[in-house]
Backbone as CSV, one residue per row, in Angstrom:
resi,resn,N_x,N_y,N_z,CA_x,CA_y,CA_z,C_x,C_y,C_z
1,MET,-41.136,-130.313,100.030,-41.047,-129.008,99.749,-40.182,-129.398,97.943
2,LYS,-40.548,-128.669,97.236,-40.115,-128.859,96.265,-39.271,-127.821,95.636
3,ILE,-37.757,-128.162,94.791,-36.570,-126.981,94.807,-36.211,-127.063,93.444
4,ASP,-36.588,-126.330,92.873,-36.298,-125.868,90.773,-35.004,-125.831,90.985
5,ILE,-34.023,-127.017,90.476,-32.786,-126.593,89.873,-32.520,-126.779,88.425
6,THR,-33.405,-125.622,87.549,-33.325,-125.709,86.462,-32.269,-124.392,86.123
7,PRO,-31.107,-124.544,85.360,-30.256,-124.018,85.237,-30.902,-122.309,84.813
8,SER,-30.571,-121.501,85.202,-31.187,-119.962,84.753,-29.590,-118.841,84.355
9,ALA,-30.747,-117.818,83.920,-28.757,-116.904,83.484,-29.333,-115.682,84.569
10,PRO,-28.271,-115.830,85.281,-28.232,-114.328,85.982,-28.696,-113.236,85.655
11,LEU,-28.904,-112.126,86.354,-29.796,-111.450,85.936,-28.893,-110.024,85.699
12,ASN,-27.584,-110.025,86.585,-26.838,-108.772,86.373,-25.550,-108.959,85.702
13,VAL,-25.768,-109.848,84.349,-24.951,-109.713,83.297,-25.598,-109.264,82.375
14,LYS,-24.489,-108.911,81.031,-25.125,-108.391,80.055,-25.538,-109.616,78.915
15,TYR,-26.429,-109.768,78.651,-26.909,-110.625,77.159,-27.241,-110.210,76.406
16,ILE,-26.854,-110.483,75.201,-26.719,-110.025,73.283,-27.877,-111.245,73.372
17,VAL,-29.415,-110.531,72.606,-30.140,-111.518,72.608,-30.782,-111.163,71.061
18,GLN,-30.970,-112.331,70.188,-31.492,-111.782,68.735,-32.983,-110.747,68.727
19,GLN,-33.729,-111.150,70.058,-34.974,-110.434,69.996,-35.256,-109.866,71.744
20,ALA,-36.015,-108.685,71.678,-36.397,-108.504,73.193,-36.598,-109.182,74.410
21,ASP,-36.396,-109.174,75.424,-37.117,-110.359,76.648,-36.731,-109.349,77.746
22,SER,-38.206,-109.084,78.056,-37.786,-108.300,79.543,-37.834,-108.972,80.597
23,THR,-37.059,-110.333,80.349,-36.913,-110.680,82.140,-35.650,-110.696,82.182
24,LEU,-35.202,-109.964,80.897,-33.511,-109.723,80.736,-32.717,-108.117,81.270
25,PRO,-33.356,-107.798,82.513,-33.076,-106.459,82.091,-31.694,-105.708,81.543
26,ASN,-30.545,-106.436,81.829,-28.916,-105.737,81.524,-29.626,-106.192,79.455
27,GLU,-30.220,-107.053,79.185,-30.033,-107.211,77.584,-29.827,-106.274,76.999
28,GLN,-28.881,-106.567,75.462,-29.133,-106.109,74.180,-29.597,-106.593,73.267
29,ALA,-30.259,-106.644,72.626,-31.212,-106.795,71.662,-30.755,-106.385,70.162
30,ILE,-30.027,-107.562,69.314,-30.039,-107.442,68.258,-30.852,-106.586,67.249
31,GLY,-32.200,-107.079,67.955,-33.038,-106.933,66.308,-33.817,-105.498,66.393
32,VAL,-33.436,-105.194,67.670,-33.918,-103.648,67.352,-33.181,-102.207,66.867
33,LEU,-31.608,-102.733,66.870,-31.182,-102.437,65.454,-31.092,-101.619,63.914
34,SER,-30.748,-100.860,63.967,-30.898,-100.548,62.244,-30.275,-101.819,61.326
35,THR,-30.818,-101.978,60.084,-30.699,-103.053,59.093,-29.051,-102.375,59.031
36,GLY,-27.994,-103.291,58.772,-26.993,-102.885,58.617,-25.842,-103.912,59.024
37,VAL,-24.642,-103.551,59.693,-23.484,-104.048,59.977,-22.920,-104.449,61.470
38,MET,-22.828,-104.869,62.077,-22.499,-105.126,63.303,-21.340,-104.331,63.980
39,VAL,-21.215,-103.426,64.707,-19.828,-102.537,64.782,-19.580,-103.180,66.629
40,VAL,-18.792,-103.691,66.941,-18.177,-104.086,68.147,-17.337,-102.700,69.191
41,THR,-17.540,-102.730,69.921,-16.994,-101.731,70.886,-15.724,-102.133,71.742
42,THR,-14.944,-101.943,71.673,-13.586,-102.725,72.054,-14.025,-102.597,73.582
43,ILE,-13.682,-103.028,74.719,-13.798,-103.029,76.163,-14.848,-103.222,76.638
44,THR,-16.402,-101.833,76.431,-17.069,-102.617,76.726,-18.075,-103.484,76.062
45,GLY,-17.893,-103.758,74.657,-18.616,-104.667,74.065,-19.773,-104.587,73.437
46,ALA,-20.315,-103.310,73.934,-21.710,-102.573,73.092,-21.426,-102.561,71.611
47,ILE,-22.900,-102.845,71.179,-22.720,-103.557,69.322,-23.688,-102.318,68.902
48,THR,-23.504,-101.690,67.969,-24.472,-100.752,67.117,-24.340,-101.268,65.819
49,SER,-24.973,-100.701,65.039,-24.733,-100.650,63.629,-24.395,-99.910,62.923
50,VAL,-23.966,-100.060,61.632,-23.924,-98.656,60.374,-24.146,-99.626,59.195
51,ALA,-24.472,-98.939,58.575,-25.344,-98.707,56.583,-24.013,-99.846,56.076
52,ALA,-25.301,-100.659,55.534,-24.126,-102.008,55.356,-23.615,-101.304,53.480
53,PRO,-22.577,-101.449,52.790,-22.994,-101.304,51.538,-23.447,-102.137,50.845
54,THR,-23.732,-101.260,49.402,-24.416,-102.115,48.611,-23.410,-103.323,47.679
55,GLY,-23.878,-104.196,47.329,-23.374,-105.389,46.739,-22.242,-105.946,47.689
56,ALA,-21.167,-106.568,47.162,-20.576,-107.913,47.811,-19.465,-106.616,48.619
57,ILE,-19.207,-107.420,50.092,-18.252,-106.551,50.436,-16.780,-106.928,50.757
58,VAL,-15.777,-106.224,49.815,-14.246,-106.620,49.971,-14.235,-107.358,51.352
59,GLY,-13.441,-108.781,50.223,-12.089,-109.657,51.402,-11.265,-108.967,51.187
60,THR,-10.504,-109.074,51.984,-8.840,-109.618,52.096,-7.956,-110.630,51.094
61,SER,-8.334,-111.702,51.313,-8.104,-112.838,50.804,-9.116,-113.382,49.569
62,ASP,-9.982,-112.458,48.967,-11.536,-113.102,48.137,-10.783,-112.490,46.726
63,THR,-11.387,-113.043,45.724,-10.791,-112.834,44.458,-12.276,-112.105,43.898
64,GLN,-12.171,-110.719,43.738,-13.212,-110.072,43.770,-13.131,-108.918,42.595
65,GLU,-14.201,-108.764,41.564,-14.314,-108.132,41.113,-15.081,-106.193,41.368
66,LEU,-14.347,-105.784,41.336,-14.622,-104.057,41.738,-14.707,-103.253,40.753
67,THR,-16.192,-102.719,40.760,-16.277,-101.514,39.598,-16.517,-100.009,41.303
68,ASN,-16.517,-99.216,39.845,-16.995,-97.530,40.348,-16.345,-97.269,41.905
69,LYS,-15.328,-97.599,41.877,-14.490,-97.234,43.386,-13.541,-96.550,43.222
70,THR,-13.285,-95.582,44.557,-12.362,-94.499,44.489,-11.508,-94.897,45.385
71,LEU,-10.278,-94.714,44.858,-9.188,-94.974,45.815,-8.898,-93.795,45.964
72,THR,-8.378,-93.157,47.232,-7.318,-92.440,47.614,-5.977,-92.295,47.803
73,SER,-5.020,-92.456,47.239,-3.912,-92.773,47.623,-3.442,-94.233,47.879
74,PRO,-3.663,-94.782,47.028,-3.628,-96.260,46.802,-2.383,-96.773,46.970
75,VAL,-2.083,-97.858,47.537,-0.342,-98.234,47.162,-0.128,-99.439,46.338
76,VAL,-0.038,-99.704,45.407,-0.229,-100.864,44.247,1.358,-101.564,43.987
77,ASN,0.712,-103.155,44.686,2.505,-103.316,44.524,2.601,-103.824,43.271
78,ALA,1.590,-104.509,42.690,1.878,-105.261,41.717,0.805,-105.078,40.355
79,PHE,0.602,-104.476,39.465,-0.672,-104.597,38.429,-0.300,-105.786,37.369
80,THR,-1.352,-105.986,37.050,-1.832,-107.016,35.463,-3.062,-106.638,35.349
81,GLY,-3.375,-106.705,34.133,-4.527,-105.989,33.610,-4.596,-106.058,31.679
82,SER,-5.515,-106.175,31.558,-6.240,-106.404,29.856,-6.190,-105.114,29.366
83,TYR,-6.889,-105.476,27.966,-7.112,-103.858,27.420,-8.217,-103.168,28.020
84,GLY,-7.706,-101.980,28.153,-9.242,-101.363,29.027,-9.082,-101.382,30.283
85,ALA,-7.867,-101.677,31.356,-8.283,-102.392,32.311,-7.492,-100.985,33.201
86,LEU,-7.266,-100.411,32.558,-7.094,-98.914,33.799,-7.048,-97.933,32.963
87,THR,-8.499,-96.978,33.339,-8.442,-95.708,32.635,-8.180,-94.496,33.782
88,VAL,-7.601,-93.483,33.546,-7.383,-92.629,34.449,-7.917,-91.180,33.508
89,ALA,-8.854,-90.427,34.475,-9.572,-89.216,34.053,-9.392,-88.086,34.967
90,ASP,-9.723,-87.116,34.899,-9.412,-86.224,35.530,-9.686,-84.783,34.753
91,ASN,-11.050,-84.141,35.256,-11.155,-83.047,34.448,-11.730,-81.902,35.714
92,SER,-11.324,-82.242,37.081,-11.621,-81.291,38.148,-10.582,-79.806,37.844
93,GLY,-9.711,-79.554,37.441,-8.505,-78.689,37.543,-7.067,-79.076,36.920
94,ASP,-6.185,-78.446,37.452,-4.920,-78.645,36.208,-4.748,-79.468,37.692
95,HIS,-4.296,-80.909,37.853,-4.139,-82.128,38.207,-2.707,-82.826,37.317
96,ILE,-2.055,-83.799,38.004,-1.461,-84.381,37.002,-2.508,-85.954,36.847
97,VAL,-1.988,-86.471,35.800,-3.762,-87.784,35.652,-3.152,-88.541,36.525
98,ALA,-1.507,-89.226,36.038,-0.826,-89.930,36.449,0.460,-90.281,36.460
99,ALA,1.157,-90.535,37.829,2.909,-90.087,37.936,2.958,-91.650,38.558
100,PHE,4.419,-91.854,37.726,5.268,-93.129,38.632,6.662,-92.141,39.436
101,THR,6.873,-92.616,40.763,7.660,-92.432,41.079,8.600,-93.481,41.544
102,GLN,9.937,-93.437,41.500,10.672,-94.865,41.994,11.836,-93.765,42.543
103,ASN,11.948,-94.337,43.946,13.163,-93.330,44.821,14.285,-94.572,45.177
104,ASP,14.338,-95.982,44.750,15.298,-96.967,45.116,16.368,-96.324,44.019
105,VAL,17.404,-95.355,44.950,18.789,-95.255,44.513,19.701,-96.318,44.723
106,THR,19.307,-97.100,45.305,20.497,-98.347,45.533,20.773,-99.221,44.367
107,ASN,19.216,-99.780,44.085,19.016,-101.010,42.837,19.070,-99.862,41.356
108,ASN,18.182,-98.794,41.577,18.125,-98.126,40.635,17.032,-98.931,39.188
109,PRO,16.082,-99.264,39.844,14.938,-100.170,38.992,14.275,-99.000,37.761
110,ASN,13.832,-99.743,36.964,12.644,-98.753,35.677,12.019,-98.459,36.646
111,ALA,11.038,-96.524,36.272,10.393,-96.740,37.070,9.252,-96.948,36.335
112,ALA,9.104,-97.362,34.944,7.872,-97.893,34.334,8.656,-98.804,33.037
113,VAL,8.188,-99.293,32.749,8.130,-100.299,31.626,6.810,-100.711,30.464
114,ILE,7.236,-100.090,29.256,6.045,-101.269,28.288,6.189,-101.696,27.526
115,THR,5.777,-102.722,27.658,6.262,-104.448,26.572,5.388,-104.699,25.782
116,ASN,5.243,-104.574,24.603,4.374,-104.397,23.864,4.980,-105.720,22.549
117,GLU,3.783,-107.011,22.765,4.711,-108.392,22.399,4.022,-108.503,20.677
118,GLY,3.083,-107.604,20.367,2.378,-107.454,19.161,2.965,-106.488,18.702
119,THR,1.916,-106.232,17.029,2.467,-105.596,15.979,1.771,-103.945,15.919
120,GLY,1.032,-104.076,17.060,0.532,-102.682,17.534,1.694,-101.688,18.093
121,GLN,1.570,-100.447,18.409,2.352,-99.251,18.873,2.304,-99.207,20.465
122,GLY,3.609,-99.490,21.075,4.072,-99.465,22.193,3.770,-98.410,22.836
123,LEU,3.457,-97.150,22.947,3.132,-96.034,22.914,2.633,-95.125,22.046
124,LEU,1.358,-94.912,22.323,0.636,-93.833,21.402,0.454,-92.933,22.574
125,ILE,0.706,-91.716,22.437,0.068,-90.252,23.023,-0.728,-89.877,21.932
126,ASP,-1.830,-89.482,21.759,-2.967,-88.754,21.206,-3.005,-87.384,22.080
127,GLN,-2.482,-86.491,21.512,-2.331,-85.353,22.203,-3.744,-84.064,21.209
128,ASN,-4.569,-84.211,21.975,-6.008,-83.469,21.295,-6.118,-82.384,21.676
129,GLY,-5.552,-81.519,22.430,-4.834,-80.077,23.248,-3.871,-79.684,22.953
130,SER,-3.899,-78.399,22.966,-2.433,-77.171,23.069,-1.034,-77.952,23.331
131,GLY,-1.166,-78.950,24.119,-0.101,-78.544,25.255,0.901,-79.782,24.759
132,ILE,1.960,-79.952,25.367,3.499,-80.281,24.761,2.684,-82.100,24.919
133,ALA,2.996,-83.056,23.944,2.852,-84.407,23.961,3.386,-85.025,24.865
134,LEU,4.418,-84.777,24.792,5.937,-85.208,25.608,6.769,-84.824,25.926
135,GLY,6.934,-84.473,27.229,7.962,-83.439,28.339,9.114,-84.655,29.177
136,ILE,9.905,-83.994,28.452,10.913,-84.586,29.391,12.031,-83.671,30.227
137,ASP,11.973,-84.027,31.533,12.282,-82.777,32.417,13.802,-83.620,32.893
138,SER,14.925,-83.870,32.130,15.760,-84.569,32.847,17.401,-83.844,33.386
139,GLU,17.565,-84.718,34.519,18.623,-84.020,35.629,19.602,-84.940,35.395
140,THR,19.889,-85.768,34.801,21.436,-86.435,34.034,22.199,-85.240,34.181
141,ALA,23.315,-85.925,34.594,25.043,-85.240,34.578,25.507,-85.068,33.034
142,ASN,26.228,-84.333,33.469,27.327,-83.876,32.230,27.108,-85.190,31.275
143,ASP,27.609,-84.826,30.263,27.621,-86.324,29.027,26.767,-87.151,29.466
144,GLY,25.839,-87.672,30.090,24.621,-88.233,30.515,23.731,-88.571,28.997
145,VAL,22.855,-89.542,28.845,22.008,-89.556,28.323,20.823,-89.462,28.060
146,VAL,19.912,-88.597,27.669,18.473,-87.877,28.290,17.709,-88.527,27.496
147,ALA,17.722,-89.716,26.290,16.797,-90.418,25.677,17.586,-91.485,24.714
148,ASP,16.860,-92.321,24.366,17.685,-93.652,23.515,16.848,-94.109,22.623
149,VAL,16.979,-94.594,21.691,16.219,-94.964,20.588,17.212,-96.168,20.189
150,SER,16.686,-97.407,20.447,17.401,-98.822,19.995,16.499,-99.420,18.745
151,VAL,17.458,-99.873,17.816,16.334,-100.690,16.843,17.006,-101.886,16.552
152,ALA,16.363,-103.252,15.831,16.928,-104.307,15.796,17.524,-104.099,14.192
153,GLY,18.339,-104.905,13.988,18.551,-105.205,12.972,20.165,-106.090,12.749
154,THR,21.024,-105.846,12.176,22.452,-106.782,11.600,23.621,-105.803,12.186
155,SER,23.396,-104.762,12.143,24.398,-103.601,12.906,23.277,-102.456,13.136
156,PRO,22.473,-102.323,14.239,22.267,-101.522,14.721,23.272,-100.113,15.467
157,LEU,22.843,-98.847,15.678,23.449,-98.363,15.810,22.389,-97.173,16.810
158,PRO,22.450,-96.881,18.075,21.209,-95.870,18.486,21.250,-94.748,18.256
159,TRP,20.158,-94.181,18.234,19.693,-92.578,18.315,19.757,-91.986,19.674
160,ARG,20.672,-91.343,20.160,20.909,-90.939,21.382,20.616,-89.139,21.427
161,LEU,19.984,-88.590,22.158,19.857,-87.339,23.006,20.623,-86.879,23.651
162,TYR,21.928,-86.672,24.591,22.869,-86.374,25.019,23.078,-85.046,26.237
163,ARG,23.251,-84.722,26.983,23.462,-83.286,27.887,25.194,-83.254,27.462
164,ASN,25.233,-82.739,27.063,26.850,-82.377,27.376,27.211,-80.682,27.048
165,ASP,27.625,-79.972,28.263,27.743,-78.693,28.681,28.931,-78.002,28.391
166,ASP,29.539,-78.474,27.629,31.055,-78.615,26.518,30.608,-76.938,25.487
167,VAL,29.028,-77.351,24.808,28.557,-76.740,23.535,27.586,-75.815,23.858
168,ASN,27.041,-75.456,22.966,26.091,-74.447,23.059,24.531,-75.282,23.043
169,GLY,23.986,-74.626,24.486,22.806,-75.518,24.598,22.858,-76.669,25.294
170,ASN,23.763,-77.237,25.344,23.911,-78.649,26.565,23.167,-79.616,26.093
171,ILE,22.805,-79.689,24.377,21.845,-80.238,23.870,23.502,-81.218,22.747
172,VAL,23.234,-82.547,22.725,23.495,-83.410,21.444,23.399,-84.160,21.150
173,MET,22.664,-84.510,19.604,22.488,-85.574,19.252,22.957,-86.779,18.561
174,ARG,23.496,-87.529,18.616,24.053,-88.584,17.935,23.132,-89.708,17.142
175,PHE,23.821,-89.441,15.454,23.036,-90.597,14.831,24.052,-91.370,14.426
176,CYS,23.718,-92.337,14.332,24.666,-93.686,13.632,26.161,-93.323,14.476
177,SER,26.973,-93.130,14.048,28.288,-92.819,14.632,28.878,-91.327,14.283
178,SER,28.136,-90.336,14.558,28.168,-88.585,14.084,27.677,-88.124,15.240
179,TYR,27.497,-87.002,15.805,27.024,-86.379,17.156,26.771,-84.803,16.670
180,MET,25.976,-84.460,16.648,25.396,-83.138,15.917,24.890,-82.232,16.554
181,TRP,25.057,-80.777,16.968,24.409,-79.748,17.014,24.532,-78.478,17.340
182,VAL,23.950,-77.451,17.336,23.977,-76.137,16.737,24.817,-75.189,17.574
183,ASP,26.211,-74.743,16.872,27.013,-74.099,18.172,26.368,-72.691,18.470
184,ALA,27.178,-71.793,19.138,26.685,-70.152,19.653,26.814,-69.686,18.074
185,SER,27.586,-69.540,16.971,26.654,-69.165,15.902,25.853,-69.188,15.009
186,ASN,25.007,-69.907,15.782,23.867,-70.619,15.591,23.487,-71.897,13.682
187,LYS,25.089,-72.200,14.203,25.296,-73.198,12.874,25.289,-74.203,13.056
188,LEU,24.829,-75.638,12.472,24.480,-77.287,12.935,25.943,-77.500,12.533
189,ARG,26.294,-78.495,13.271,27.974,-78.934,13.386,27.675,-80.360,13.308
190,ILE,28.605,-80.851,13.176,28.814,-82.788,13.198,30.062,-82.936,13.204
191,HIS,30.592,-84.058,14.291,31.893,-84.668,14.515,31.855,-86.358,14.892
192,THR,32.615,-86.629,14.210,32.826,-87.997,14.602,32.974,-88.307,16.101
193,GLY,33.102,-87.858,16.793,33.444,-88.118,18.109,32.619,-87.169,19.187
194,PHE,32.416,-87.645,20.309,31.361,-87.382,21.474,32.701,-85.666,21.286
195,PRO,31.875,-84.534,21.255,32.503,-83.168,21.182,32.798,-82.690,22.872
196,THR,34.126,-82.047,22.677,34.529,-81.325,24.164,34.424,-79.905,24.356
197,ALA,33.665,-79.475,22.881,34.234,-77.600,22.873,32.852,-77.572,21.363
198,ASP,32.538,-75.894,21.590,31.512,-76.036,20.942,31.956,-75.862,19.344
199,GLY,33.022,-75.691,19.265,33.736,-75.758,17.693,34.373,-76.730,17.475
200,ASP,34.289,-77.910,18.384,34.693,-79.210,17.170,33.904,-79.268,16.099
201,GLY,34.556,-80.451,15.454,33.446,-81.037,14.189,33.664,-79.868,12.989
202,ALA,32.685,-80.063,12.850,33.027,-79.213,10.984,31.097,-78.521,10.575
203,VAL,31.275,-77.695,10.166,29.720,-77.107,9.676,29.174,-77.735,8.758
204,VAL,28.130,-77.839,8.814,27.109,-78.854,7.958,26.989,-77.758,6.715
205,GLY,27.207,-78.030,5.385,26.567,-77.473,4.549,27.326,-76.372,4.043
206,ASP,26.305,-75.022,3.373,26.709,-73.852,3.289,25.964,-73.035,3.887
207,GLN,26.349,-72.759,5.386,25.525,-72.128,6.246,25.953,-70.526,6.375
208,THR,25.353,-69.606,6.168,25.250,-68.111,6.384,24.408,-67.539,7.332
209,ALA,24.017,-68.464,7.862,22.965,-67.472,8.712,22.784,-68.911,10.390
C-alpha cells in the first residue's frame, strides 16, 4: 500500500490567498477585493479594501511635498517656509483667517515673531476692504506698555503707547523723553515724567477748544 505523505494544508483554518481556490473552503481571496488599500480587522483578521488615495501616501517619517491638502485643527510644532509658502484664505463668512495663541504664562514666550534680514518691509498690511488694518486689544495692567517701537542709532529712544488709568482716556504716548495725552478738557498735554494725574505737565500750544 502506498501512503501519500506530501504535506497539505488543513481545511478547517482560514487562508489568505491571492487567487480564489475552491479546494480551500475557508479561504479569503485578495483578488476578489476592490482595487484599493487593504484594511485588516483586529481579532478576526478579516480583510477588506478601501479606495486608495491618488498620488503618494503620506508617511510619518518620509520627506514629502504635499499640495491641495486641507488640515482641520492641525498642531504645527515648527514651521519653516520660503516665499509664498503659507497662504491662508477664507471667503466663506465671518471667520478668523489666522490666529496665534500663546498659553504659556510661566515662561511667557512671544506668540509670534517676524524677522526680516533684508531691506523689504517686515510686516505689510494691505487692507483693501473698509475694515481696520491693525487692531490691538490689550489687557495690559495699569502703566503697562501697549505698543513699543524701538529703532537703532547712537541714542535711540522708543516710541511707546501706555495704558495709564490716572489720565483721561487711559492712553499716554511717549515721544523720546516726553509723555503726551489728551486731558478731560480735550486739551493736549505734555510732561517730562510719567503722569500720575490728568492735570500733570503743561498744555501744548494755544488751545482754546
